C-alpha positions in Angstrom: 22.2 7.9 -35.8 23.4 8.2 -32.2 21.4 6.3 -29.6 21.6 6.3 -25.8 23.1 3.1 -24.5 21.0 0.9 -22.3 21.8 -1.0 -19.2 22.0 -4.8 -20.0 20.6 -7.5 -17.9 23.2 -8.7 -15.5 23.7 -10.7 -12.3 26.5 -11.1 -9.8 27.9 -14.2 -8.1 30.9 -14.6 -5.9 33.3 -16.9 -4.2 35.7 -15.9 -1.4 38.3 -14.9 -3.9 36.5 -13.9 -7.1 33.6 -11.9 -8.3 31.6 -13.0 -11.5 29.5 -10.5 -13.4 27.3 -12.3 -16.0 26.0 -9.8 -18.6 23.5 -10.6 -21.3 24.4 -8.8 -24.6 22.3 -10.5 -27.3 22.8 -9.9 -31.0 26.2 -8.1 -30.5 29.3 -9.0 -32.3 31.9 -9.6 -29.7 35.7 -9.3 -30.1 38.6 -8.0 -28.2 38.5 -4.8 -30.2 34.8 -4.1 -29.6 34.3 -4.9 -25.9 35.8 -2.3 -23.6 36.3 -3.2 -19.9 38.0 -0.9 -17.5 38.3 -1.0 -13.7 39.0 2.3 -12.1 40.6 2.6 -8.6 39.6 -1.0 -7.9 35.9 -0.2 -7.2 34.4 1.2 -10.4 33.7 -1.2 -13.2 32.8 0.1 -16.7 31.8 -2.3 -19.5 30.9 -1.0 -22.9 29.5 -3.2 -25.8 28.9 -0.8 -28.6 26.6 0.5 -29.9 23.9 -0.7 -27.5 25.0 -1.6 -24.0 26.8 0.2 -21.2 27.2 -1.1 -17.6 28.7 1.0 -14.8 29.0 -0.5 -11.3 30.4 0.7 -8.0 31.6 -2.3 -6.0 31.4 -2.5 -2.2 35.1 -3.4 -2.0 38.2 -3.4 -4.0 39.2 -5.8 -6.8 42.6 -6.1 -8.6 42.8 -3.8 -11.7 45.3 -3.4 -14.4 47.1 -0.5 -12.7 47.7 -2.6 -9.6 49.2 -5.4 -11.6 51.4 -3.1 -13.6 52.7 -1.4 -10.5 53.4 -4.8 -8.9 55.2 -6.1 -12.0 57.2 -2.8 -12.3 58.4 -3.0 -8.7 59.3 -6.7 -9.2 61.3 -5.9 -12.3 63.5 -3.4 -10.5 63.8 -5.5 -7.4 61.5 -3.4 -5.2 58.7 -4.6 -3.0 55.1 -3.8 -4.0 53.9 -0.4 -2.9 52.1 -0.4 0.5 48.3 -0.3 0.0 46.3 2.2 2.0 44.6 0.6 4.9 46.9 -2.5 5.0 49.1 -2.9 8.0 52.7 -2.3 7.2 53.9 -5.5 8.8 51.7 -7.6 6.5 53.6 -9.1 3.6 52.5 -7.9 0.2 51.7 -10.5 -2.5 53.2 -10.1 -5.9 50.6 -9.7 -8.6 50.8 -11.4 -12.0 48.9 -11.4 -15.3 46.7 -14.2 -13.8 45.2 -11.6 -11.5 44.0 -9.3 -14.3 40.3 -9.0 -15.1 39.1 -11.6 -17.5 36.3 -11.9 -20.1 34.5 -15.1 -21.2 31.9 -15.1 -24.0 29.2 -17.7 -24.5 27.3 -17.1 -27.8 24.7 -19.8 -27.1 23.4 -18.6 -23.7 20.6 -16.0 -24.1 21.9 -15.2 -27.6 25.1 -13.9 -26.2 26.4 -13.8 -22.6 29.6 -12.2 -21.4 31.1 -13.1 -18.0 33.5 -10.7 -16.3 35.8 -12.4 -13.8 37.4 -10.1 -11.2 39.8 -11.1 -8.4 39.2 -9.6 -5.0 42.1 -7.8 -3.3 41.1 -9.4 0.0 39.3 -12.7 0.5 35.8 -12.6 1.9 32.1 -12.6 1.1 30.6 -9.3 0.1 27.1 -8.3 1.2 24.1 -6.9 -0.8 25.3 -7.9 -4.2 21.7 -8.6 -5.2 20.7 -4.9 -4.6 21.7 -3.9 -8.1 20.4 -0.4 -7.7 22.9 0.2 -4.9 25.7 -1.0 -7.1 24.7 1.5 -9.8 24.9 4.6 -7.6 28.0 6.6 -8.6 30.7 7.1 -6.0 30.1 10.4 -4.1 33.2 12.4 -4.4 33.8 15.4 -2.1 34.0 18.6 -4.1 36.0 21.5 -2.7 33.9 24.4 -1.6 34.2 27.4 -3.9 35.8 30.4 -2.4 33.5 33.2 -1.4 33.3 35.9 -4.0 34.5 39.3 -2.8 32.6 42.4 -3.7 34.3 44.4 -6.4 33.2 47.6 -4.7 33.3 48.0 -0.9 32.3 51.0 1.3 35.4 52.3 3.1 35.1 54.5 6.2 37.1 57.7 6.5 39.8 56.0 8.5 40.2 53.3 5.8 38.3 50.5 7.5 35.7 48.5 5.7 32.1 49.1 6.6 30.3 46.4 8.6 27.3 46.8 6.2 29.2 45.2 3.4 29.8 41.8 5.1 27.0 40.1 3.1 28.5 39.0 -0.2 26.8 37.9 -3.4 26.9 34.2 -2.6 25.0 34.8 0.7 22.5 36.9 -1.2 21.8 34.2 -3.7 21.3 31.6 -1.0 18.8 34.0 0.7 16.9 34.5 -2.5 16.7 30.7 -3.1 15.3 30.1 0.4 12.6 32.8 -0.2 11.7 31.2 -3.5 11.5 27.8 -1.9 9.1 29.0 0.8 6.7 30.2 -1.9 6.7 27.0 -3.9 4.7 23.9 -3.1 6.9 20.8 -3.4 6.1 17.2 -3.1 7.4 13.8 -4.0 9.9 11.8 -1.9 12.2 14.4 -0.3 10.2 17.2 -1.9 12.1 17.2 -5.2 9.2 18.1 -7.5 6.7 20.9 -8.1 4.2 22.1 -10.7 3.8 18.5 -12.0 0.0 18.6 -11.9 -0.5 22.2 -13.0 -1.2 21.4 -16.6 -3.4 18.4 -15.7 -5.4 20.6 -13.4 -6.0 23.1 -16.2 -7.3 20.3 -18.4 -9.5 19.0 -15.7 -7.6 15.7 -15.3 -6.0 16.2 -11.9 -9.1 14.9 -10.1 -8.7 11.6 -11.9 -5.1 11.3 -10.7 -5.5 12.2 -7.0 -8.0 13.5 -4.6 -6.3 16.7 -3.6 -7.8 19.6 -5.5 -5.3 21.8 -7.4 -2.2 20.3 -5.7 0.1 23.1 -7.1 -2.0 25.9 -5.8 -1.9 27.2 -2.2 -5.0 26.6 -0.1 -4.2 29.3 2.5 -4.5 33.0 1.8 -1.6 35.3 1.6 2.1 34.2 1.8 1.9 31.6 4.6 4.9 29.3 5.1 5.0 25.9 3.7 4.4 24.4 7.1 1.1 26.3 7.4 0.1 25.3 3.9 0.7 21.6 4.7 -1.5 22.0 7.8 -4.3 23.6 5.7 -4.1 20.7 3.3 -4.2 18.1 6.0 -7.3 19.7 7.6 -8.9 19.8 4.2 -8.1 16.1 3.7 -9.7 15.1 7.0 -12.7 17.3 6.3 -13.2 15.6 2.9 -12.9 12.2 4.6 -15.6 13.1 7.1 -17.9 14.2 4.4 -17.4 11.0 2.4 -17.8 8.6 5.3 -21.0 6.6 5.0 -22.1 5.1 8.3 -24.7 2.8 6.8 -22.1 1.5 4.3 -19.7 0.8 7.2 -22.5 -1.0 9.2 -23.2 -3.2 6.2 -19.7 -4.6 6.5 -19.6 -4.7 10.3 -20.3 -8.4 10.5 -19.0 -9.3 7.1 -16.9 -12.1 8.6 -20.1 -14.1 9.3 -21.8 -13.3 6.0 -19.9 -15.7 3.7 -18.5 -12.9 1.6 -16.2 -14.5 -0.9 -13.9 -11.6 -1.4 -13.5 -11.0 2.3 -12.9 -14.7 3.0 -10.3 -14.9 0.2 -8.6 -11.8 1.4 -8.2 -13.2 4.9 -7.3 -16.7 3.9 -4.7 -16.0 1.2 -1.0 -16.6 1.9 0.8 -13.5 0.4 4.3 -13.7 -1.0 5.9 -12.1 2.1 4.7 -15.1 4.2 6.3 -17.6 1.8 9.8 -16.2 1.8 12.5 -18.6 2.8 14.7 -16.8 5.3 17.8 -18.6 4.1 17.4 -16.7 0.8 17.4 -13.3 2.5 20.8 -11.6 2.0 21.8 -14.1 -0.7 21.8 -13.9 -4.5 18.7 -16.0 -5.0 16.0 -13.7 -3.5 15.0 -11.6 -6.6 13.8 -13.1 -9.8 15.5 -12.3 -13.1 12.7 -9.8 -14.1 12.9 -8.1 -10.7 16.7 -7.8 -10.9 16.5 -6.3 -14.3 13.9 -3.7 -13.1 16.2 -2.9 -10.2 19.0 -2.3 -12.6 16.9 0.0 -14.8 15.4 2.3 -12.1 18.5 4.0 -10.7 19.1 5.8 -14.0 15.8 7.6 -13.5 16.2 8.4 -9.8 18.8 10.6 -8.1 18.9 9.8 -4.4 20.1 12.8 -2.3 23.0 12.2 0.0 23.5 13.3 3.6 19.8 13.1 4.6 18.9 14.2 8.1 17.3 11.9 10.6 14.0 13.7 10.2 14.1 13.3 6.4 14.7 9.5 6.7 11.9 9.1 9.2 9.6 11.1 7.0 10.4 8.8 4.0 9.8 5.7 6.1 6.4 7.0 7.2 5.5 7.6 3.6 6.6 4.1 2.9 4.2 2.8 5.6 1.0 4.2 4.2 2.0 3.2 0.6 2.6 -0.3 1.8 -0.7 -0.4 3.6 -2.5 0.6 0.4 -0.6 -2.0 -1.6 -1.3 -4.8 0.9 -5.1 -4.0 0.8 -5.2 -4.3 -2.9 -2.9 -7.4 -2.9 -5.2 -9.2 -0.6 -8.6 -8.1 -2.0 -7.4 -9.1 -5.6 -5.8 -12.4 -4.4 -2.5 -11.1 -5.7 -3.8 -10.5 -9.2 -4.1 -6.7 -9.8 -7.0 -5.4 -11.7 -7.7 -2.2 -13.7 -8.9 -0.6 -10.4 -5.8 -1.5 -8.4 -4.0 1.8 -9.1 -7.0 3.8 -8.0 -7.3 1.6 -4.8 -3.7 2.2 -3.9 -3.9 5.9 -4.6 -7.1 6.5 -2.7 -6.0 4.6 0.4 -2.6 6.3 0.7 -2.6 9.8 2.1 0.9 10.2 0.5 -0.4 9.5 -3.0 -3.9 10.9 -2.8 -3.1 14.2 -1.0 0.7 14.4 -1.5 0.9 14.2 2.3 4.3 15.1 3.9 5.0 13.7 7.4 6.9 15.8 9.8 8.5 13.7 12.6 8.6 13.8 15.6 5.1 15.5 15.4 3.8 12.8 13.1 4.2 9.2 14.4 3.8 5.7 13.2 0.5 5.4 15.1 -0.8 8.5 13.2 0.1 7.1 9.8 -1.5 3.7 10.5 -4.6 5.3 12.0 -5.0 7.6 8.9 -4.6 4.6 6.6 -7.2 2.5 8.5 -9.5 5.5 8.5 -9.4 5.8 4.7 -9.9 2.0 4.3 -13.3 2.5 6.1 -14.4 5.3 3.7 -13.4 4.5 0.1 -12.9 0.9 -1.0 -15.2 -2.0 -1.5 -14.6 -3.8 1.7 -14.9 -1.4 4.7 -14.0 -3.7 7.5 -12.1 -2.7 10.6 -11.0 -6.2 11.2 -9.6 -6.4 7.7 -7.8 -3.1 8.2 -6.1 -4.4 11.4 -5.1 -7.5 9.5 -3.5 -5.4 6.8 -1.6 -3.4 9.5 -0.2 -6.6 10.8 0.9 -7.5 7.2 2.7 -4.2 6.9 4.5 -4.9 10.2 5.6 -8.3 8.9 6.9 -6.8 5.7 9.0 -4.2 7.5 10.4 -6.8 9.9 11.5 -9.0 7.1 13.7 -6.2 5.8 14.7 -4.3 2.7 14.3 -7.1 0.1 10.7 -7.9 1.0 9.9 -4.1 1.0 11.6 -3.8 -2.4 9.6 -6.7 -3.9 6.4 -5.1 -2.8 7.4 -1.8 -4.4 8.5 -3.4 -7.6 5.0 -5.0 -7.9 3.5 -1.6 -7.2 5.7 0.0 -9.8 4.2 -2.4 -12.4 0.6 -1.6 -11.3 1.2 2.2 -11.6 3.1 1.9 -14.9 0.1 0.2 -16.6 -2.3 3.0 -15.4 -3.1 5.9 -17.6 -4.0 8.2 -14.6 -1.5 7.2 -11.9 1.8 6.4 -13.7 3.3 9.7 -12.4 3.4 8.3 -8.9 6.3 6.0 -10.0 8.4 9.1 -10.7 7.3 11.0 -7.6 7.4 8.3 -4.9 7.7 4.6 -5.9 10.9 4.6 -7.9 12.7 7.0 -5.5 11.7 4.7 -2.6 13.0 1.7 -4.4 16.4 3.4 -4.9 16.6 4.9 -1.4 15.6 1.7 0.4 18.6 -0.1 -1.2 20.9 2.6 0.4 19.4 2.1 3.9 20.7 -0.3 6.4 18.7 -3.4 7.2 18.1 -2.4 10.8 16.7 1.0 9.8 13.8 -0.7 8.1 13.3 -3.5 10.7 13.2 -1.0 13.6 10.1 0.5 12.0 8.5 -3.0 11.9 9.4 -3.6 15.5 7.9 -0.3 16.5 4.7 -1.0 14.6 4.5 -4.4 16.2 4.6 -2.8 19.7 1.7 -0.5 18.6 -0.4 -3.5 17.4 0.0 -5.3 20.7 0.2 -2.3 23.1 -2.7 -1.0 25.2 -3.6 2.6 26.0 -4.3 4.1 29.4 -7.9 3.1 29.1 -7.1 -0.5 28.3 -8.0 0.2 24.7 -6.0 -0.4 21.5 -3.8 2.5 20.5 -5.0 1.8 16.9 -8.5 1.3 18.1 -11.7 2.7 16.6 -11.9 5.5 19.1 -8.7 7.0 17.6 -10.1 7.2 14.0 -12.3 10.2 14.7 -15.2 8.7 12.9 -17.4 8.1 16.0 -17.5 4.4 15.1 -18.2 3.3 18.7 -21.3 5.6 19.0 -22.5 4.5 15.5 -22.2 0.8 16.5 -23.9 1.5 19.9 -26.9 3.2 18.3 -27.1 0.4 15.7 -27.1 -2.4 18.3 -29.6 -0.5 20.6 -31.9 0.0 17.6 -31.6 -3.7 16.9 -32.4 -4.6 20.5 -35.5 -2.3 20.4 -36.7 -4.0 17.2 -36.1 -7.4 18.7 -37.9 -6.4 21.9 -40.8 -5.0 20.0 -41.0 -8.0 17.7 -40.9 -10.4 20.7 -43.7 -8.4 22.5 -45.8 -8.6 19.3 -45.3 -12.3 19.2 -46.2 -12.6 22.9 -49.3 -10.6 22.6 -50.4 -12.6 19.5 -49.8 -15.8 21.4 -51.8 -14.5 24.4 -54.8 -13.6 22.2 -54.7 -17.0 20.6 -54.5 -18.7 24.0 -57.4 -16.8 25.4 -59.5 -17.5 22.3 -58.6 -21.2 22.7 -59.7 -21.0 26.4 -63.0 -19.5 25.5 -63.6 -22.0 22.8 -62.7 -24.7 25.3 -65.3 -23.4 27.8 -68.1 -23.5 25.2 -67.2 -27.0 24.4 -67.5 -28.0 28.0 -71.0 -26.5 28.3 -72.2 -28.2 25.2 -70.9 -31.5 26.5 -72.7 -31.1 29.8 -76.1 -30.3 28.2 -75.7 -32.5 25.3 -78.6 -34.8 26.3 -81.0 -31.9 27.0 -80.2 -30.3 23.7 -80.8 -33.6 21.8 -84.1 -34.0 23.5 -85.2 -30.5 22.7 -84.2 -31.1 19.1 -86.2 -34.3 18.9 -89.3 -32.7 20.5 -89.1 -29.8 18.1 -88.8 -32.2 15.2 -91.8 -34.3 16.4 -94.0 -31.2 16.9 -93.2 -29.9 13.4 -94.0 -33.3 11.9 -97.3 -33.4 13.7 -98.3 -29.9 12.5 -97.3 -30.8 9.0 -99.4 -34.0 9.1 -102.4 -32.0 10.4 -102.1 -29.4 7.7 -102.0 -32.0 5.0 -105.1 -33.8 6.4 -107.0 -30.5 6.5 -106.1 -29.8 2.9 -107.1 -33.3 1.8 -110.5 -32.9 3.6 -111.1 -29.5 1.9 -110.2 -31.0 -1.5 -112.7 -33.9 -1.0 -115.5 -31.4 0.0 -114.9 -29.4 -3.2 -115.1 -32.4 -5.4 -118.3 -33.6 -3.8 -119.9 -30.1 -4.4 -118.9 -30.2 -8.0 -120.5 -33.6 -8.5 -123.8 -32.5 -6.9 -124.1 -29.5 -9.1 -123.5 -31.5 -12.2 -126.3 -34.0 -11.4 -128.7 -31.2 -10.8 
């Protein structure tokens, strides 16, 4: 059964004279007859360990191959000097090559169950750059293909005098190009460099597209008629902003307005954590020790799945870098709020915060700027996720700036972690194919300063002031009326505080007046205390006297009745 070979794990090290490629080929029987190593034109290395492993690399400079050694030995045998190499000054003495300069193989069966080391000698001494960017080494050499000759029409219209008619100048090739352009205008494309279309159509029919992104029916045109792609992108952007405005919750935003002083554990952890881009040792940047073994292996696997277009225009590069900015913003938000340990909700968080992923946004420089992208990202961070804090969003923008300033390798590490997050999601794994993996491959092809310049420009935005002495990325530029909402909220609080204080003052006044009245009565009672006591005693004495008199009268009446009874008895 025939199987497709896979790319083995490998790493590169170098000295000023030699290049060492260490390849892990476990559980493979190794012999001189089974391992095939060939170096083509001094730059292409092909290593095949059947039936499983195939490694193809394009080196940044030339090494000595078998053909160069054979040519050198042949010239030496007939007494001729070695053939002059292209690009080498003619007055420079050519060194005679021997069998010691041929590529060598060393096998260690104990290391990782089988490790093969390829030793190549450099044609010129020196230290090569970017050997840790394995995806860059796996890109095939771009060979210039001759342009096909224009096809001539088999039948041409000839005028009466034998001259060709001017109406027949458009040939079949030009007609095909015109038809392709017309078909492209009618197709909605997305992904990095707009390489994909109709990816979500089947998912939309099954009702699953809304779980994958926020844009409704991404493969169907929003505008009516046959508008151009540029107008369709404008319609989609306006719909995105309208949807964001509808979903913005002012009360939810106000709840997190003072979250820094509310002892929120997630917010405090997000602010206080030290992410991996702040722990990078600058001495490792540009060397071979930056990426881990797992990261290097993932870098080696991805280029087989992504084909990076060549000869990109300046606008296409800038558009891709703007997409990278909003994706990094979403990644950093999730990284901080999860303390660097992604959850099952991480893929949704990244998708919903990134306009590129949630709405398949395509940026068109110079009309779209870095400030626009960061403002849109901050805006979405105040509408959708758990923590809706403007201060946290500005902190995340500063993180994105730091990542870009540290260069390609730091950006690639963030994207590799994001690749793993999306790969484990049942709903968002397609974004790896559309955006994340192509970005990883393309960033390796970029120059270091291209990435760092975006970081420098973002840093200027974060520290710059507008004409009204306000931040260019300030709340007033988010189109959510945040300043008016906060103003009304604080005015309402002030009114409540004022009303509450007035109620407390009036209550205190009533109590004070009551106390005063009570105090006056006390004084009057104190002044007339003697008189009151005398009246009380006199009333008491009078009552006692009346009581004694009544008792005496009753006793006298009783005695009189007894006497009358006695007299009647005697008679």
